[in-house]
C-alpha positions as CSV (number, residue, x, y, z in Angstrom):
1,X,-58.1,-41.2,94.2
2,X,-55.2,-43.6,95.1
3,X,-55.7,-46.0,97.9
4,X,-52.0,-46.0,98.7
5,X,-50.7,-43.3,100.9
6,X,-47.0,-44.2,101.1
7,X,-44.4,-45.6,98.7
8,X,-40.8,-46.6,98.6
9,X,-38.0,-44.9,96.7
10,X,-35.1,-47.2,96.2
11,X,-31.8,-46.1,94.6
12,X,-28.8,-48.3,93.9
13,X,-25.7,-48.1,91.8
14,X,-27.0,-49.1,88.4
15,X,-23.7,-48.2,86.6
16,X,-24.7,-44.6,86.2
17,X,-22.3,-43.4,88.9
18,X,-24.5,-43.3,92.1
19,X,-21.9,-43.4,94.8
20,X,-22.3,-45.4,98.0
21,X,-24.5,-48.2,99.1
22,X,-28.2,-48.6,98.1
23,X,-30.6,-46.2,99.7
24,X,-34.3,-46.5,100.5
25,X,-36.7,-43.7,101.6
26,X,-40.4,-43.8,102.3
27,X,-42.4,-40.9,101.0
28,X,-46.0,-39.7,101.2
29,X,-47.7,-40.6,97.9
30,X,-51.1,-39.2,98.7
31,X,-52.4,-36.6,101.1
32,X,-55.2,-34.1,101.3
33,X,-55.5,-30.7,102.8
34,X,-58.1,-28.2,103.8
35,X,-57.8,-24.6,102.8
36,X,-56.3,-22.6,105.6
37,X,-55.1,-25.7,107.5
38,X,-51.3,-26.2,107.4
39,X,-51.7,-30.0,107.9
40,X,-51.6,-32.7,105.3
41,X,-53.9,-35.7,106.0
42,X,-53.2,-39.3,105.0
43,X,-56.6,-40.7,106.0
44,X,-60.2,-40.1,105.3
45,X,-62.3,-38.3,107.9
46,X,-63.0,-40.8,110.7
47,X,-66.2,-40.3,112.6
48,X,-66.0,-43.1,115.1
49,X,-63.4,-45.4,116.7
50,X,-64.0,-48.2,114.2
51,X,-63.2,-46.0,111.3
52,X,-60.1,-44.7,113.1
53,X,-58.9,-48.2,113.7
54,X,-59.5,-49.1,110.1
55,X,-57.5,-46.1,108.9
56,X,-54.6,-46.9,111.2
57,X,-54.7,-50.6,110.2
58,X,-54.6,-49.7,106.5
59,X,-51.6,-47.4,107.0
60,X,-49.8,-50.1,109.1
61,X,-50.4,-52.7,106.3
62,X,-48.9,-50.3,103.7
63,X,-45.8,-49.7,105.8
64,X,-45.4,-53.5,106.4
65,X,-45.6,-54.0,102.6
66,X,-43.0,-51.3,102.1
67,X,-40.7,-53.0,104.7
68,X,-41.0,-56.3,102.9
69,X,-40.4,-54.8,99.4
70,X,-37.4,-52.8,100.8
71,X,-35.8,-55.9,102.3
72,X,-36.2,-57.7,99.0
73,X,-34.6,-54.8,97.1
74,X,-31.7,-54.5,99.5
75,X,-31.1,-58.3,99.3
76,X,-31.1,-58.1,95.5
77,X,-28.9,-55.0,95.4
78,X,-26.3,-56.2,97.8
79,X,-26.1,-59.8,96.6
80,X,-22.4,-60.6,96.1
81,X,-21.2,-57.4,97.8
82,X,-19.2,-57.6,101.0
83,X,-20.8,-56.0,104.1
84,X,-19.4,-52.6,105.1
């Protein structure tokens, strides 16, 4: 099972004709479900407040890493371009 729940999709004009500026989207990479339950879950079952805090901290760290990676990708993709 993957330890990562989210990931970053980053698209830029690579000469193949993608119109417009670079675009980033965050997507759910991993989730689990329970038969008959319409929800998708992105954490393990938490049975106490400490486990809940750990799960939330883990998800926040993932999102912060995605933010850093996205900023680097935007900086690289737009280097030399004039701001719109």
